[in-house]
N, C-alpha and C positions, 0 to 999 in steps of 0.2 A: 387659271394660273395667274394671269395678269391682275385679276381682281383681288386675289389673295395677297399678291405682292404689294398692291396699292394700299390695302388695308394695313398690312404690316408696316409700310413706310409711314403711314399716318400715325400709327401707334407709337412708333419710334420718335417721330418729331414732336408728338404731344406729351411725351413722358417728361416730367419735371425732375431733373437730376440735381437741383439745388446748387448749381454752379456758382451763382453769385456769392453765396456764403463762403465757398471754397476759395474763390478769387480774392475776397476780402481778407481771409486769414493768411493766404500766401503773401499778399501785399504787406501785411503787418510784419510777418517774419522776414521778408526781404528788406524792408526798411530798417528793422532792428539790426539785421546783419550789417547793412551799410553804415548805420549809425555807430556801431561798435568799432568800425574801421575808419571812422571820421570821414565817410564818403557819402553822407546822406544827400547832399545837394549836388553831387557830381559823380554819380555811379560810373565806374570805369568801363570803357569799351575795350574788351579784350580782343586779341586776334581771333579770327574765325577758323575753327577746326575744319569746317567744310571747304572754305576757300583754300586753306593750306593743303588739304588733300588734293585739290585741283592743281595747286602750285607744284607739288611733288610729282604729280602725274605729268604735268607739262614739261618740267625740267627733265624728267626721265625720257620723254619723247624727243626733246631737243638733243639730248645726249646720244640717243640711239634711235634716230628717226626711221630707219629701215625696219626695225624690229618692234619698237614700242610706239611708233608714230602712226600716221595714217597708212592703211593698207593699200591705198590707191596712189601712192606717191610714184612719180616717174623720176628717173635719175636727174633730169634737168631741173626739176622743181624742188629738189631736196633743200638747197640753200635757202630758197625763198620760204619754204615751210619752217625750217629751223629758225630763220630770222623772225618770221611772224610769231611763231610760238614763244620764242624768248621775249619778244617785245610785249606780248600780252601777259605772259607769266610773270616776268620781272616787275611789271607795273603793279600787278596784283600783290606780289610779295612786298613791294615798297609800301603799299598802303597798310599791309599788316604790320610791317616794321614800325610805321608811324603809330599804330595803335599800341604796340608794346612800349615804345618810348614815351608816349603820352601817359600810359597807365603807370609807369614807374616814376614819372616826373611829379605826379600829384597835382599838376596844374589844371585849371579849368579848361583851358584850350591848348591846342598843340602849338608849341613855341616855334619861332622861325629857326632856332638852333636845332630843335629836334627834327624839323622838316628837312633841313640841310643834311643832318646826320643820316636820316633815312635814305636820302639820295646817295650819299657817300658809301653807306653800307651796301646798298643794292649794287652799285657800280663795282665795288671791291669784290663782292661775291660773284658777280658775273664774270670778272676776269679770272676767277679761280676754276671756272667750269672745265676748261681744257685739262687742267691737272686732275680734277675729279674723274674725268673720263679715262685718263691714263691709269689711275689707281683701280677703277672699276674693271678696265680691261684685264689688269693683272689678277683681280679677284675671280673674274669669269674663267680665265685660263687655269687658275689654280683649282677651281671646282671641276672643270672638265678633265684635267689631268689626274685629279684625286679621286674621281668617282668612276668606276668601271661601267656603271649603268648609263652614264652620259654618252649619248651618241654624237653630239656636236655642240659647239659653243652656243649656237642659237637656242637649242633646247635648254641649256643652262640659264640663259638670260631670261627667257620667257616663262620658264616653269619653276625654277628653284626658289623656294621661300627665303633661303639664306641670301640669295643675290638681291631680292627685293629689300630685305632688312638692311643689308650692307649699303645698298644704294641710298636709301633714306638716311642711314647713319652718316654717310660721307657728305651728303648735302647738309644735314643738320650740324655736323661737326664744324664745318666752315662758318656757318651762321653763329654757332656758339662762340667761336673764336672772335667773331666780329662784333660781339656784344649784344646779341639778341637771344639769350638763353631760353626764354619762354617759347618763342617760335621754334627754336631748335628742338626743344623737348617735345613739343606738339607733333612735329614732323616725325621724330623717332617713334613716338607712341602710336601714330597712325599705322606704321608698319608693324609695331608690336601687336596691335589689336587684330591685324590680319594674319600674321605669321606665327604668333606666339614666341617671337624672339625679341628680347628686350636689350637694346644697346643704348646706354646713356650717351648723349652727344658729346659729353665732356671727355669720354674715354679717348685714348690715343691708340690708333690701330694702323700698323704698317701695311704695305701692299701684299698682294697674293694671299689674301685672307679667305679662308674657306670654312663655312659652317655647313656641315652635312646634316640633312634631315631638319634639324634646327629647333623643333618645338621645345620650349622650356629653357632655352639658353638665356642666361642673364649675365650681362657685362656691366659692372658698376662704373660710376662716374670717374674715378681716378685710376682705373685700370690702364696699364700700358702693355700693348701687344706689339711684338716685333714683326719682322717679315716672315712670310711663308708659314703661318701658323694655321693649324686645322683644329676645329672644335666639332664635337658631335652633339647630338641632342641632350638636353637637360644638364648641360655643363653650367656651373655657376662660378663666376669670378666675383666674389662678394667681400663684404666687410666682416671681420671677426667679432668686433664689438663696436658699440656706439657711445663714445665718451660724451659726458655732459659737463656743463660749466657749474659754477657755484650756485646757480639758481635752478639747476636741474634741467636746463634747456640743452637739447642736442647741439654739439659743436659741429658747425658746417664747414665743409671745404678741406678737411684734413685728409692726408694721403692714407687711404684705408683699404685699397684694393690691390690685387696682385700685379706684379710685373712678369710678363711672359716673354721670354727672349725668342730670338729667331728659331725657326725650324722645329717648333714644338708641336706635338700631337697630344690632344686631351680627349680621351674617349668618353662615351656616354655616361651621364650620371655623376661625373666627378664634381666634387665641391672643393674649391680652392679659396681659402679665406685669409684676409689680412694683407698687410703690406709685406708680402714675401716675394721671393724671386724664383721663378722656374727657369733653370739654366738652359742655355741654348742646346737644341738637339735632343731634349728630353722627351720621354713618352710617359704620360700619366694614364694609368689604366682606368677601366670603367668602375664607377661607384666609389672611387677613392675619396676619402675625407682628408684634406691636406691643409695644415696650418703652419708649416715650417718650410723654409727655403730648401731647394735641392740644387746640387751643382750641375754644370753642363753635362749632357750625355746620360743623365739618370733615367732609369726605367722603374717606375713606381707602380706597385700593384697593391691590392687589398692586404694580402698577408704581410707585406713589408711594413705598411703603415700600422697594422695591428701589433707587429713585433716591436716596433719603435715605441708604441704606446705602452706596451707591457714593460719594456726596459725602464721607461720613465717612472712607471708605477713602483717598480722595485727599488729604484733609486730614492 
């Protein structure tokens, strides 16, 4: 058996896969791409997705050390653990912020202004962590109170994909507001790749937010969500259309996603498109396709939306 394995290993090592030619072709393609973006002599160093995943994990552990931190923590050591975790994690984040600022500057080296700005952004973000914790506490309570299958709030925190996605979103949203949208998007997309829940960090979401089950939920960049809103799986808060300018280029940054007011419930598979308003206390049924505003206290189901569409057709 050992002789067979040794022979196989020799055959594998001796096989010529013509890697050199592939490396050369990939280098030519890479250089051509950099040249087209006028970056041939100074390819940009982007923030690291791997490091940012560690940053998100470290920040989550600092926010919830007893549940997401070390399992061996003693009560008297919690503050030390939180302080150490924040010190390491925020320094890692600061370096990634420097990479983003340098990337956008187009300069060959990181300027002193960008270095100072990275410090200021990191400090401002750190000061917002207590408020993020307050919001996340409200989200966890909303999930616990809104799901009869939840046995306790700890189960919600450590098990629910919606809470993971919301945690990443709330961290990313603060970074987005502080002027590092690439890092913010990367942190949100890390959760997206794990949970199947896509929340753009530019969206505005109030407290006590609950995403039940979650897979397939999409919340667009300019969506505004009020307090105590509940979404189920496969809900889309998206754009109805994508306007272009005179050159045929997509217009960026326009307000194109829904406003969902307080105390709204949106059931599985509902698709809500455009800059419309879902009035406070409304209920949107499963698989509804909605492109018009509805007043407070509305209850919208599939037959109602079909009837409205038929009326418009007759008109």
